[in-house]
N, C-alpha and C positions, 0 to 999 in steps of 0.2 A: 059296607060294613059297619056294624052295631058298635057305638061306643060303652066303654064302661068304666064306671066308678071308682071301680077295685084298685088299690096302688098294687102295683107291679114293682117287685125289689128285683135286683140284679142276682143272678145265681152264681156263686161260687166257689163250687164243689169242688175239690181237686185243686184250684187253683192257689197262688199265695198273692196277696194282693197288698199296697203299700197307701195309706190313707195319708193326705194331708190335711191338716184339722185346723178352725179357726182361732187364729193365735198363739200357735206354734211353728217353730222353723223346722225342728224334726219329724219326719215320718215318722208315723205307726204301722206298722207291719204285722198283719197276720197270714197263717197256711189255713187254707179249706174254711173259711170264715163263714158262717151261716146267722140270720138274722135271728134276733130272740128280745120278745118286750121284759124289762125287769123294771118294777115298782113304775108302770106306768109309760116307761120310756123306750123309746126301741134302740136295741144295741146291734153290731157287729161283732158276734164271737168266736174266735179261733184261737190257735195253738202260734205263739211267736217262732217263727222260723228260724235258723240258724244262720248268723250271719246278721240280724238286725239288731243286735248291743253289742256294745263294747265287751270282749271277752268272752260273749254269749252268755252271759249269767241267767239272763233271764228265756233260754230255751227250752222248748219244748212245755211252757209256762200257758195256763189258759188267761188271756186278756180280752178285755171287752172295750170297744168303744161306742162312743153316744154318736148314733145317726145324724142326729142334727148338727153335730160338730165338723160333720165331714165336709171337705170344700171340691177336694176331686181326688182322684185315687189310680191308681198305674195297675192293671191286672196282668201278671205273669201267668202263662199255662201251668207253671209246677213250682213248688218249692227251688229244685235243682235250676229253672231256670232263672229265679231268682237270687239264688246263690251267685249263681255267674253274672248277672248283672251287678248285684253288689262288689265281686272281686274288679270288673272293669271298672265300677266308679272308685275303687279305694287307689287302682294303680293309677289311673287319671290324676287323684289327689296327690298322691305321691310324686308321681310323675311333674308335675305344677310346681308342688313344695320344693323338688331340688332342685330346678331351674330359676327358682326366683330366691334360692338362697346363694345361688352364682352370681 
Protein backbone atom coordinates (compact mmCIF):
# COMPACT_ATOMS: atom_id res chain seq x y z
CA UNK A 1 0.00 0.00 0.00
CA UNK A 2 1.46 3.36 -1.02
CA UNK A 3 1.98 6.02 1.62
CA UNK A 4 0.77 9.54 1.06
CA UNK A 5 1.99 12.86 2.45
CA UNK A 6 -1.49 14.32 2.07
CA UNK A 7 -3.01 15.39 5.38
CA UNK A 8 -6.34 13.76 6.06
CA UNK A 9 -8.87 15.49 8.27
CA UNK A 10 -11.98 13.93 9.79
CA UNK A 11 -15.25 14.33 7.93
CA UNK A 12 -17.74 15.82 10.39
CA UNK A 13 -20.52 16.32 7.81
CA UNK A 14 -23.92 16.13 9.47
CA UNK A 15 -22.35 15.49 12.88
CA UNK A 16 -22.22 17.52 16.07
CA UNK A 17 -18.78 17.65 17.67
CA UNK A 18 -17.71 18.66 21.16
CA UNK A 19 -14.10 19.91 21.19
CA UNK A 20 -11.79 20.14 24.21
CA UNK A 21 -9.22 22.91 23.81
CA UNK A 22 -5.81 23.61 25.32
CA UNK A 23 -6.04 25.74 28.47
CA UNK A 24 -9.86 25.72 28.59
CA UNK A 25 -12.11 23.87 31.02
CA UNK A 26 -15.32 24.08 29.00
CA UNK A 27 -15.95 22.25 25.73
CA UNK A 28 -16.70 24.06 22.50
CA UNK A 29 -19.47 22.47 20.44
CA UNK A 30 -20.13 22.78 16.72
CA UNK A 31 -22.82 21.35 14.48
CA UNK A 32 -21.83 20.22 10.97
CA UNK A 33 -18.25 21.52 11.30
CA UNK A 34 -15.95 21.85 8.29
CA UNK A 35 -12.26 22.67 7.95
CA UNK A 36 -11.32 26.07 6.59
CA UNK A 37 -8.08 28.05 6.33
CA UNK A 38 -8.29 31.61 7.63
CA UNK A 39 -5.30 33.92 7.86
CA UNK A 40 -2.91 31.03 7.26
CA UNK A 41 -4.34 28.93 10.12
CA UNK A 42 -6.61 25.90 9.99
CA UNK A 43 -9.98 26.29 11.72
CA UNK A 44 -12.99 24.06 12.28
CA UNK A 45 -16.05 26.17 11.42
CA UNK A 46 -19.67 25.33 12.19
CA UNK A 47 -22.88 26.42 13.91
CA UNK A 48 -23.34 26.42 17.66
CA UNK A 49 -25.93 23.75 18.51
CA UNK A 50 -28.89 24.07 20.86
CA UNK A 51 -27.80 23.34 24.42
CA UNK A 52 -24.17 24.34 23.90
CA UNK A 53 -24.47 27.60 25.87
CA UNK A 54 -26.36 28.67 28.96
CA UNK A 55 -29.73 30.08 27.85
CA UNK A 56 -28.86 29.18 24.22
CA UNK A 57 -27.88 32.80 23.58
CA UNK A 58 -25.48 31.74 20.78
CA UNK A 59 -27.57 28.98 19.17
CA UNK A 60 -27.17 28.86 15.37
CA UNK A 61 -24.36 31.43 15.30
CA UNK A 62 -21.27 30.54 13.28
CA UNK A 63 -18.15 29.82 15.34
CA UNK A 64 -14.59 28.83 14.50
CA UNK A 65 -12.07 26.85 16.53
CA UNK A 66 -8.35 26.84 15.74
CA UNK A 67 -7.51 23.22 14.96
CA UNK A 68 -4.07 23.53 16.59
CA UNK A 69 -5.81 24.23 19.94
CA UNK A 70 -7.89 21.03 19.87
CA UNK A 71 -6.80 18.43 22.44
CA UNK A 72 -9.58 15.90 21.79
CA UNK A 73 -13.18 15.71 20.63
CA UNK A 74 -16.37 13.67 20.86
CA UNK A 75 -18.43 13.06 17.72
CA UNK A 76 -22.22 12.78 18.00
CA UNK A 77 -24.16 11.29 15.09
CA UNK A 78 -26.45 14.33 14.95
CA UNK A 79 -27.40 17.52 16.75
CA UNK A 80 -30.32 15.61 18.31
CA UNK A 81 -27.87 13.05 19.76
CA UNK A 82 -25.79 15.93 21.16
CA UNK A 83 -28.89 17.53 22.73
CA UNK A 84 -29.86 14.19 24.34
CA UNK A 85 -26.34 13.71 25.75
CA UNK A 86 -26.37 17.28 27.10
CA UNK A 87 -29.69 16.59 28.83
CA UNK A 88 -28.30 13.41 30.42
CA UNK A 89 -25.27 15.35 31.67
CA UNK A 90 -27.42 18.17 33.07
CA UNK A 91 -29.73 15.69 34.83
CA UNK A 92 -26.70 13.96 36.35
CA UNK A 93 -25.28 17.28 37.59
CA UNK A 94 -28.63 18.25 39.12
CA UNK A 95 -28.97 14.90 40.90
CA UNK A 96 -25.45 15.16 42.31
CA UNK A 97 -25.98 18.76 43.42
CA UNK A 98 -29.20 17.79 45.20
CA UNK A 99 -27.54 14.85 46.98
CA UNK A 100 -24.64 17.05 48.09
CA UNK A 101 -27.07 19.51 49.67
CA UNK A 102 -28.76 16.79 51.74
